[in-house]
C-alpha positions as semicolon CSV with decimal commas, in nm:
position;residue;x (nm);y (nm);z (nm)
1;M;0,833;0,969;5,768
2;R;1,136;1,206;5,743
3;L;1,296;0,943;5,507
4;K;0,965;0,935;5,317
5;S;0,977;1,304;5,250
6;A;1,354;1,307;5,178
7;L;1,289;1,047;4,910
8;W;1,001;1,228;4,772
9;S;1,206;1,566;4,772
10;C;1,479;1,387;4,596
11;L;1,240;1,219;4,329
12;S;1,081;1,548;4,265
13;G;1,415;1,708;4,157
14;I;1,492;1,424;3,932
15;V;1,152;1,463;3,778
16;V;1,219;1,848;3,735
17;F;1,579;1,810;3,634
18;G;1,474;1,551;3,374
19;A;1,199;1,784;3,227
20;V;1,456;2,050;3,175
21;A;1,756;1,841;3,063
22;F;1,511;1,674;2,772
23;S;1,327;1,969;2,665
24;P;1,259;2,012;2,317
25;V;1,467;2,347;2,287
26;Q;1,761;2,179;2,441
27;A;1,725;1,903;2,187
28;Q;1,740;2,167;1,902
29;H;2,071;2,308;2,016
30;A;2,244;1,986;2,154
31;F;2,538;2,053;1,984
32;N;2,856;2,026;2,197
33;D;3,054;2,290;1,940
34;A;3,034;2,438;1,609
35;D;3,196;2,121;1,438
36;K;2,924;1,901;1,566
37;A;2,661;2,140;1,404
38;V;2,818;2,122;1,064
39;E;2,854;1,761;1,107
40;Y;2,479;1,715;1,187
41;R;2,383;1,938;0,892
42;Q;2,604;1,744;0,653
43;K;2,473;1,394;0,778
44;A;2,100;1,519;0,744
45;L;2,172;1,667;0,400
46;S;2,359;1,349;0,288
47;L;2,062;1,132;0,407
48;M;1,834;1,346;0,204
49;Q;2,046;1,340;-0,107
50;N;2,059;0,978;-0,100
51;N;1,673;0,937;-0,074
52;F;1,643;1,214;-0,348
53;A;1,892;1,032;-0,590
54;Y;1,699;0,693;-0,528
55;L;1,349;0,870;-0,606
56;G;1,526;1,058;-0,920
57;D;1,639;0,712;-1,070
58;M;1,275;0,627;-1,049
59;V;1,135;0,924;-1,195
60;K;1,409;0,934;-1,450
61;G;1,338;0,572;-1,551
62;D;1,666;0,456;-1,453
63;M;1,511;0,180;-1,249
64;E;1,179;0,046;-1,238
65;F;0,895;0,245;-1,052
66;D;0,754;0,116;-0,718
67;G;0,482;0,301;-0,585
68;E;0,535;0,170;-0,237
69;I;0,904;0,220;-0,226
70;F;0,877;0,575;-0,399
71;K;0,598;0,664;-0,099
72;A;0,825;0,548;0,159
73;R;1,138;0,727;0,024
74;A;0,937;1,037;-0,047
75;A;0,796;1,051;0,305
76;D;1,169;0,999;0,452
77;F;1,280;1,296;0,232
78;S;1,004;1,508;0,341
79;A;1,074;1,417;0,695
80;L;1,443;1,475;0,667
81;S;1,381;1,805;0,491
82;A;1,319;1,994;0,844
83;M;1,648;1,855;0,993
84;P;1,963;2,032;0,878
85;W;1,874;2,406;0,917
86;I;1,935;2,417;1,280
87;G;2,310;2,305;1,229
88;F;2,340;2,627;1,031
89;S;2,231;2,865;1,306
90;Q;2,457;2,725;1,582
91;T;2,727;3,007;1,656
92;G;3,062;2,935;1,502
93;A;2,899;2,666;1,262
94;M;2,993;2,912;0,967
95;P;3,216;2,750;0,687
96;G;3,528;2,606;0,761
97;N;3,768;2,339;0,650
98;N;3,533;2,070;0,629
99;S;3,230;2,228;0,474
100;D;3,104;2,328;0,134
101;A;2,876;2,620;0,260
102;L;2,947;2,942;0,147
103;P;2,971;3,267;0,363
104;A;2,656;3,409;0,160
105;I;2,447;3,172;0,382
106;W;2,502;3,388;0,653
107;D;2,540;3,720;0,476
108;N;2,172;3,636;0,316
109;W;2,013;3,459;0,632
110;D;1,659;3,568;0,557
111;D;1,685;3,443;0,184
112;F;1,856;3,108;0,297
113;M;1,589;3,045;0,556
114;Q;1,301;3,138;0,309
115;R;1,466;2,880;0,074
116;A;1,486;2,619;0,312
117;E;1,110;2,667;0,409
118;S;1,029;2,655;0,035
119;F;1,223;2,326;0,032
120;Q;1,034;2,155;0,305
121;Q;0,712;2,256;0,111
122;D;0,837;2,114;-0,186
123;A;0,926;1,794;-0,014
124;A;0,591;1,772;0,165
125;A;0,430;1,806;-0,172
126;L;0,642;1,553;-0,336
127;A;0,544;1,308;-0,044
128;A;0,175;1,395;-0,088
129;A;0,211;1,341;-0,489
130;A;0,367;1,004;-0,389
131;E;0,073;0,929;-0,181
132;S;-0,150;0,984;-0,483
133;G;0,026;0,750;-0,687
134;D;-0,015;0,963;-1,007
135;Q;0,310;0,980;-1,182
136;G;0,242;1,289;-1,353
137;D;0,207;1,462;-1,012
138;I;0,497;1,283;-0,901
139;R;0,733;1,392;-1,156
140;K;0,602;1,764;-1,141
141;A;0,659;1,771;-0,746
142;F;1,001;1,592;-0,804
143;M;1,118;1,868;-1,049
144;A;0,992;2,149;-0,832
145;A;1,202;2,004;-0,547
146;A;1,505;1,946;-0,771
147;K;1,482;2,291;-0,915
148;N;1,486;2,456;-0,540
149;C;1,757;2,205;-0,469
150;K;1,977;2,338;-0,779
151;A;1,895;2,698;-0,695
152;C;2,011;2,678;-0,313
153;H;2,332;2,505;-0,429
154;D;2,403;2,758;-0,691
155;Q;2,372;3,047;-0,438
156;Y;2,502;2,878;-0,128
157;K;2,719;2,577;-0,177
158;D;3,091;2,564;-0,309
């Protein structure tokens, strides 16, 4: 009985530890250091750019429009649009040797975060337009997202 009780106690501790170790809050801030936060945001932004450029080639007519591929890429772009921002909020993750991020981000944090939120809304609108299949709506949504990208880059990227 004693062994059973000790075993149960140990298993309970593992379950509690597991719940704490893998909580969403921990996952949001799971950077070992500021360099990892910068790397994370850069990779997320790079994936977003790759998808957006592919969508742009279809919108501009540089490649044949394929509605199914466009929907999938727009959905990926929308999902990715929420990812990079946590990498900007990590302590010490301000611009450094390996970043094009300007100090203006942290000087104008509320504006930057508002732009990030607007960008996510634009990305979701693009994914919704892609679902509709209406190329006029798709183009309009794409251009809105592109305008938002450019405005943020003009203000906050070197």
